[in-house]
ROTOR-693822 format. One record per residue (C-alpha): residue number from 1; residue in three letters; x, y, z. Coordinates in steps of 0.25 Angstrom, whole numbers. Example, Ala and Ser with C-alpha at 12.3 -4.5 7.8 and 13.67 -1.06 7.14 Angstrom:
2
VEXPA   seq   type      xx      yy      zz
VEXPA     1    ALA      49     -18      31
VEXPA     2    SER      55      -4      29
This chain:
273
VEXPA   seq   type      xx      yy      zz
VEXPA     1    MET     -92      60     -15
VEXPA     2    GLU    -103      49     -18
VEXPA     3    ILE    -105      35     -14
VEXPA     4    ARG    -108      25     -25
VEXPA     5    ASN    -106      11     -28
VEXPA     6    PHE    -107       8     -13
VEXPA     7    ALA    -117      -4     -13
VEXPA     8    GLY    -111     -18     -16
VEXPA     9    GLY     -96     -15     -12
VEXPA    10    TYR     -88     -21      -1
VEXPA    11    ARG     -74     -20       4
VEXPA    12    LEU     -65     -26      15
VEXPA    13    SER     -60     -15      24
VEXPA    14    ILE     -50     -17      35
VEXPA    15    ASP     -46      -8      47
VEXPA    16    ASP     -34      -6      56
VEXPA    17    ASN     -24     -11      45
VEXPA    18    ILE      -9      -9      49
VEXPA    19    TRP      -3     -22      53
VEXPA    20    PHE      -3     -28      39
VEXPA    21    LEU       5     -16      35
VEXPA    22    ARG      15     -18      46
VEXPA    23    ASP      17     -32      42
VEXPA    24    ILE      20     -28      27
VEXPA    25    HIS      30     -18      33
VEXPA    26    GLU      36     -28      42
VEXPA    27    ASN      38     -37      30
VEXPA    28    GLU      41     -27      19
VEXPA    29    ASP      54     -34      16
VEXPA    30    LYS      47     -48      16
VEXPA    31    TYR      34     -46       9
VEXPA    32    THR      34     -45      -6
VEXPA    33    SER      19     -41      -6
VEXPA    34    ILE      10     -34       4
VEXPA    35    PHE       1     -46       3
VEXPA    36    GLU      11     -55      10
VEXPA    37    ASN       5     -48      22
VEXPA    38    PRO      -6     -58      26
VEXPA    39    TYR     -17     -48      29
VEXPA    40    LEU     -15     -41      16
VEXPA    41    GLY     -14     -54       9
VEXPA    42    PHE     -27     -59      14
VEXPA    43    LEU     -34     -46      10
VEXPA    44    LYS     -28     -48      -4
VEXPA    45    GLU     -34     -62      -4
VEXPA    46    VAL     -48     -57       0
VEXPA    47    HIS     -47     -47     -12
VEXPA    48    GLU     -42     -57     -22
VEXPA    49    GLN     -53     -67     -18
VEXPA    50    TYR     -65     -58     -17
VEXPA    51    GLY     -60     -44     -24
VEXPA    52    THR     -62     -38     -10
VEXPA    53    LYS     -57     -23      -9
VEXPA    54    VAL     -50     -21       5
VEXPA    55    HIS     -48      -8      12
VEXPA    56    LEU     -38      -7      23
VEXPA    57    ASN     -38       5      33
VEXPA    58    LEU     -24       7      39
VEXPA    59    PHE     -18      12      52
VEXPA    60    TYR      -6      20      51
VEXPA    61    GLN       2      13      62
VEXPA    62    THR       3       1      72
VEXPA    63    GLU      13      -4      81
VEXPA    64    GLY      27      -4      75
VEXPA    65    PHE      22       1      61
VEXPA    66    ASN      16      12      53
VEXPA    67    LEU      12      14      39
VEXPA    68    SER      24      23      36
VEXPA    69    MET      33      11      38
VEXPA    70    LEU      26       3      27
VEXPA    71    SER      35       1      15
VEXPA    72    ASP      29       6       1
VEXPA    73    LYS      36      -6      -6
VEXPA    74    PHE      23     -13      -8
VEXPA    75    LYS      16       0     -14
VEXPA    76    ASP      14      -5     -28
VEXPA    77    GLU       8     -18     -22
VEXPA    78    TRP      -2     -10     -13
VEXPA    79    LYS      -6      -1     -25
VEXPA    80    ALA      -9     -14     -33
VEXPA    81    GLN     -20     -17     -23
VEXPA    82    THR     -28      -4     -26
VEXPA    83    GLY     -40     -12     -32
VEXPA    84    TRP     -43     -19     -19
VEXPA    85    LEU     -36     -12      -7
VEXPA    86    ARG     -37       1       0
VEXPA    87    LEU     -29       7      12
VEXPA    88    SER     -34      18      20
VEXPA    89    PHE     -32      26      34
VEXPA    90    HIS     -38      20      46
VEXPA    91    ALA     -31      26      58
VEXPA    92    LEU     -17      29      64
VEXPA    93    GLN     -17      16      72
VEXPA    94    GLU     -26       7      79
VEXPA    95    PHE     -26      13      93
VEXPA    96    PRO     -32      21      99
VEXPA    97    ASP     -47      17      95
VEXPA    98    MET     -55      27      87
VEXPA    99    PRO     -43      36      85
VEXPA   100    TYR     -51      46      76
VEXPA   101    ARG     -64      47      84
VEXPA   102    THR     -60      61      89
VEXPA   103    ALA     -49      64      80
VEXPA   104    GLY     -48      77      72
VEXPA   105    TYR     -45      80      57
VEXPA   106    GLU     -30      81      59
VEXPA   107    GLU     -28      68      66
VEXPA   108    VAL     -36      60      56
VEXPA   109    LYS     -29      67      45
VEXPA   110    ARG     -15      64      50
VEXPA   111    ASP     -18      49      53
VEXPA   112    CYS     -25      47      40
VEXPA   113    SER     -14      54      32
VEXPA   114    LEU      -3      45      38
VEXPA   115    VAL     -10      32      33
VEXPA   116    MET     -14      38      20
VEXPA   117    GLN       0      43      16
VEXPA   118    GLU       6      29      20
VEXPA   119    ILE      -4      22      12
VEXPA   120    ARG       0      30       0
VEXPA   121    ARG      14      27       2
VEXPA   122    PHE      14      12       4
VEXPA   123    ALA       2       8      -4
VEXPA   124    GLY      -2      20     -13
VEXPA   125    GLU     -14      29     -15
VEXPA   126    GLU     -21      18     -23
VEXPA   127    LEU     -24      11     -11
VEXPA   128    MET     -31      23      -4
VEXPA   129    GLY     -45      27      -5
VEXPA   130    PRO     -56      36       1
VEXPA   131    VAL     -61      27      12
VEXPA   132    THR     -56      23      25
VEXPA   133    THR     -60      18      39
VEXPA   134    VAL     -55      26      51
VEXPA   135    HIS     -51      17      63
VEXPA   136    TRP     -63      15      72
VEXPA   137    GLY     -71      23      62
VEXPA   138    GLU     -71      35      71
VEXPA   139    ALA     -67      49      66
VEXPA   140    THR     -72      63      68
VEXPA   141    VAL     -78      72      57
VEXPA   142    GLU     -64      79      57
VEXPA   143    GLY     -57      66      56
VEXPA   144    CYS     -66      61      44
VEXPA   145    ARG     -63      74      37
VEXPA   146    ALA     -48      72      38
VEXPA   147    LEU     -51      58      32
VEXPA   148    ARG     -59      64      21
VEXPA   149    ASP     -49      75      18
VEXPA   150    LEU     -39      64      16
VEXPA   151    GLY     -47      56       6
VEXPA   152    TYR     -56      47      14
VEXPA   153    LYS     -70      49       9
VEXPA   154    GLY     -76      36      15
VEXPA   155    LEU     -75      31      30
VEXPA   156    LEU     -80      17      35
VEXPA   157    GLY     -86      14      48
VEXPA   158    TYR     -95       5      56
VEXPA   159    PHE    -106      16      60
VEXPA   160    ASN    -111       8      71
VEXPA   161    VAL    -123      15      78
VEXPA   162    ASP    -134      11      88
VEXPA   163    ASP    -125       0      94
VEXPA   164    ASP    -113      -1     104
VEXPA   165    LEU    -103      -3      93
VEXPA   166    PRO     -92       7      90
VEXPA   167    ALA     -98      18      80
VEXPA   168    VAL     -86      18      70
VEXPA   169    SER     -93      29      63
VEXPA   170    TYR     -84      41      62
VEXPA   171    TYR     -91      54      66
VEXPA   172    LEU    -105      49      61
VEXPA   173    SER    -118      52      69
VEXPA   174    VAL    -127      41      74
VEXPA   175    GLU    -137      44      63
VEXPA   176    GLN    -126      44      52
VEXPA   177    ARG    -121      30      58
VEXPA   178    ARG    -135      25      58
VEXPA   179    TYR    -136      29      43
VEXPA   180    ILE    -123      22      39
VEXPA   181    LYS    -126      10      47
VEXPA   182    GLN    -137       7      37
VEXPA   183    ARG    -132      13      24
VEXPA   184    PHE    -117       9      26
VEXPA   185    VAL    -113      23      20
VEXPA   186    TRP    -115      37      23
VEXPA   187    LYS    -109      50      18
VEXPA   188    ASP    -106      62      26
VEXPA   189    GLN    -109      73      16
VEXPA   190    GLN    -103      84      24
VEXPA   191    GLU     -90      77      26
VEXPA   192    ASP     -90      70      13
VEXPA   193    ILE     -86      56      19
VEXPA   194    VAL     -93      43      17
VEXPA   195    PHE     -95      33      28
VEXPA   196    PHE     -96      18      26
VEXPA   197    ARG    -101       7      35
VEXPA   198    THR     -93      -6      36
VEXPA   199    SER    -102     -19      35
VEXPA   200    ILE     -94     -28      45
VEXPA   201    VAL     -82     -28      54
VEXPA   202    LEU     -76     -42      52
VEXPA   203    ASP     -67     -42      64
VEXPA   204    LYS     -79     -39      72
VEXPA   205    THR     -88     -50      66
VEXPA   206    ASP     -86     -65      68
VEXPA   207    LEU     -83     -73      56
VEXPA   208    ASP     -97     -80      57
VEXPA   209    ARG    -104     -67      58
VEXPA   210    VAL     -98     -60      46
VEXPA   211    ARG    -108     -65      36
VEXPA   212    PRO    -120     -63      46
VEXPA   213    HIS    -116     -49      49
VEXPA   214    LEU    -115     -45      34
VEXPA   215    ASP    -128     -53      31
VEXPA   216    GLY    -135     -46      42
VEXPA   217    TYR    -135     -33      35
VEXPA   218    ALA    -145     -39      25
VEXPA   219    THR    -156     -40      37
VEXPA   220    SER    -153     -26      42
VEXPA   221    GLY    -154     -17      30
VEXPA   222    GLY    -147     -24      19
VEXPA   223    LEU    -132     -28      16
VEXPA   224    PRO    -122     -16      17
VEXPA   225    PRO    -121      -9       3
VEXPA   226    TYR    -106      -9       4
VEXPA   227    ALA     -99     -20      13
VEXPA   228    ASP     -87     -15      20
VEXPA   229    LEU     -81     -27      27
VEXPA   230    LEU     -72     -22      38
VEXPA   231    VAL     -61     -29      47
VEXPA   232    HIS     -49     -25      54
VEXPA   233    GLU     -34     -29      51
VEXPA   234    GLN     -29     -34      65
VEXPA   235    TYR     -39     -46      66
VEXPA   236    PHE     -31     -52      55
VEXPA   237    TYR     -19     -55      63
VEXPA   238    PRO     -16     -67      72
VEXPA   239    PHE      -7     -58      81
VEXPA   240    TYR     -19     -48      84
VEXPA   241    PHE     -26     -51      97
VEXPA   242    ASN     -39     -51      91
VEXPA   243    TYR     -35     -59      79
VEXPA   244    GLN     -47     -65      71
VEXPA   245    PRO     -43     -78      64
VEXPA   246    ASP     -55     -77      55
VEXPA   247    TYR     -51     -63      50
VEXPA   248    ARG     -49     -68      36
VEXPA   249    GLN     -62     -76      35
VEXPA   250    ARG     -70     -64      41
VEXPA   251    ILE     -65     -55      29
VEXPA   252    LEU     -68     -66      19
VEXPA   253    THR     -82     -69      24
VEXPA   254    ALA     -86     -54      23
VEXPA   255    VAL     -80     -53       9
VEXPA   256    GLN     -86     -66       5
VEXPA   257    TRP    -100     -60      10
VEXPA   258    ALA     -98     -47       3
VEXPA   259    GLN     -95     -55     -10
VEXPA   260    GLU    -107     -64      -9
VEXPA   261    LYS    -116     -52      -7
VEXPA   262    GLY    -111     -46     -19
VEXPA   263    TYR    -103     -35     -14
VEXPA   264    GLN     -91     -30     -23
VEXPA   265    PRO     -77     -26     -18
VEXPA   266    ARG     -77     -11     -18
VEXPA   267    PHE     -70      -1     -10
VEXPA   268    LEU     -78      10      -3
VEXPA   269    GLU     -70      20     -10
VEXPA   270    GLU     -77      15     -23
VEXPA   271    THR     -90      20     -17
VEXPA   272    ILE     -86      34     -15
VEXPA   273    LEU     -86      43     -27
């Protein structure tokens, strides 16, 4: 496995996805298109306006719903989005936090397989790929091996180090985190897994700080070779206790920044050969 065509790409990656699928399930007799769901409709607008490629990491279940309940009636429409949309495993569910921090091979394999088989069923193999982000970006070596054996060759995280922030760095050592903090990519040759660092967490960055945060890389070693723009689904919804009314604008601001800097829409899977 080699890493090529890494520099100059960007994508929008979104964690904790499940509520939009519950909505599609609840409205399956009403909706004639998956894009009648407001969240997914917005993401399609971002793609249509900027060419952005979007990667959604999915939970298997949430209150009152799991992926096995989702109809496959829209499967052809899902497949038609293969040029710009990816679906992948994130975790069984939102809580507890850091669910795979000490999990063994079999537990991770079980949960990941649950999500993958449902994605195949309702959306198709076409929307799957070899990259994902594990919930909280924490997993043991054994857990990551399970992901690798199921086809995930690339894992995204924050790789925080020398600060008080959550590491979000899987099983990597301090020295390995320091390396990827600067380079944005590192391959564990022994495990045959590539780790990628995100460039920004939009729901943790106020709207007026999005551009300064991204511009700030230029004064501390250079702009990211690949710009992963990360956000979480739940902040989109007015019913969520921590709703962010400027959710859409944060995403658009980051995407516009990437476009202005010359980044091209590109899935991370396109950099792994």
